[in-house]
C-alpha positions as CSV (number, residue, x, y, z in Angstrom):
1,M,-67.1,-32.7,-22.5
2,P,-69.5,-32.0,-19.5
3,R,-72.0,-29.6,-21.0
4,Q,-73.7,-27.0,-19.6
5,Y,-77.5,-26.2,-20.5
6,S,-78.5,-22.4,-18.4
7,T,-81.8,-20.1,-19.0
8,D,-83.2,-17.9,-16.8
9,G,-80.3,-17.8,-14.6
10,K,-80.9,-21.5,-13.4
11,Q,-78.0,-23.1,-14.3
12,T,-78.1,-27.8,-15.2
13,L,-74.8,-29.2,-15.5
14,L,-75.0,-32.7,-16.9
15,G,-73.2,-35.3,-17.9
16,I,-69.9,-36.1,-20.1
17,S,-70.4,-37.1,-23.6
18,K,-69.0,-40.2,-25.6
19,R,-68.0,-38.2,-28.9
20,R,-65.2,-36.2,-28.1
21,N,-61.5,-37.5,-26.9
22,R,-62.3,-41.1,-25.8
23,Y,-59.6,-41.9,-24.0
24,L,-58.6,-38.6,-21.6
25,R,-62.9,-39.1,-20.5
26,K,-61.3,-42.9,-20.2
27,L,-58.6,-41.1,-17.7
28,L,-60.8,-38.8,-15.9
29,V,-63.4,-42.2,-15.2
30,H,-60.2,-44.0,-13.7
31,G,-59.1,-40.7,-11.8
32,A,-62.3,-40.3,-10.7
33,R,-62.8,-44.2,-9.4
34,S,-59.1,-43.8,-7.1
35,C,-60.9,-40.5,-6.1
36,F,-63.6,-42.5,-4.3
37,R,-61.5,-45.4,-3.1
38,H,-59.0,-43.5,-1.4
39,L,-60.7,-39.9,-0.7
40,D,-60.3,-39.2,3.2
41,R,-64.3,-39.2,4.0
42,T,-63.4,-37.7,7.2
43,R,-61.8,-34.4,6.7
44,D,-62.8,-33.1,2.7
45,R,-65.4,-31.4,1.1
46,L,-65.2,-33.6,-1.8
47,A,-65.6,-36.6,-0.1
48,S,-68.8,-35.2,1.4
49,W,-70.7,-34.3,-1.6
50,L,-69.4,-37.5,-3.1
51,D,-70.9,-39.9,-0.2
52,A,-74.2,-38.1,-0.1
53,R,-74.2,-38.6,-4.3
54,Q,-73.7,-42.6,-3.5
55,A,-76.6,-42.5,-1.5
56,R,-78.7,-40.9,-3.5
57,M,-77.3,-43.1,-6.5
58,H,-75.4,-46.3,-8.1
59,P,-71.7,-46.2,-7.0
60,N,-71.3,-45.9,-11.2
61,K,-73.6,-43.7,-11.6
62,A,-71.6,-41.4,-8.0
63,L,-68.8,-42.1,-10.0
64,V,-68.5,-40.4,-13.8
65,A,-69.9,-37.4,-11.5
66,L,-67.2,-37.1,-10.2
67,A,-65.4,-37.1,-13.2
68,A,-67.4,-34.9,-14.4
69,K,-67.2,-32.5,-12.2
70,M,-63.2,-33.2,-12.2
71,A,-63.6,-32.2,-16.4
72,R,-65.1,-28.6,-14.9
73,T,-62.6,-29.2,-12.6
74,C,-59.8,-28.8,-15.2
75,G,-62.3,-26.2,-17.3
76,W,-61.7,-29.1,-20.1
77,S,-65.3,-28.7,-22.1
């Protein structure tokens, strides 16, 4: 689901595409929303990454970025 575009050793990880399984994408976004609300922001490394994202972009966009990160972690492509 998350696309990867790599040239010259530089990796660019793109977002979640809408062309595949919509139900699985919806589950990933809902799971990311749950993590977004209930993550312990003082101790977790993922929480610090999420705080940095949220400072730079709209919360919904940061939420989809977290869903894409979760999709890459579980190996769904």
